[in-house]
Residue, then its C-alpha position, 0 to 999 in steps of 0.5 A: m297957176a304961177k308956182a305950178l308952171s315954176i315946178f313944171l320948168i324946174l322938173f322939165a329943165f332937171c330931166a331934159g338937162y340932166i338925166f336924159p343926156a346922162l342916160a343917153v352917155w350910159a347907154y351910148f359909152g357904158w356904166i363907167w361913163g354913165v357914172v362919169a356923166f352923173v357925177l360931172p355936173v354935181l362936181s361943177f355945181f360945187s366947184s368954182g373958177c376953172l374947175r367949174v368951167i372944165f366940168t361944165i364943157g366936159w359935161y356937154i361935150l359927152g352929153a352931146i356926143a352920146v345923144v348925137s350918136l345914139f339918135g342922130w341929128w334929126f332927133v336933136l333938131v326936132l328935140l330943139a325945136w320942141v323945147a324951144w315951142w314949149i319955152i315960147i308957150l311957157a314964157i307967153l303963159a307966165s306973162 
């Protein structure tokens, strides 16, 4: 059970933190910025120091602008509440 829960959390975090914002950037800004949105986290992962900070901040700003612009603040608040709810439930199940 713990291994399945760990795999689910990894896949959930990957989709929620990487795929969904990158697709939102692609849909809002177009395919060029969409490619940038897919590449920035990879560059951030393989960089170090100041470059890692720059790539990470750029990724978060780009993703936040696209998600809020596409779906609005209410969607973002509901999504955050839903994610927080599942983190609490999964933390209880994991303990």
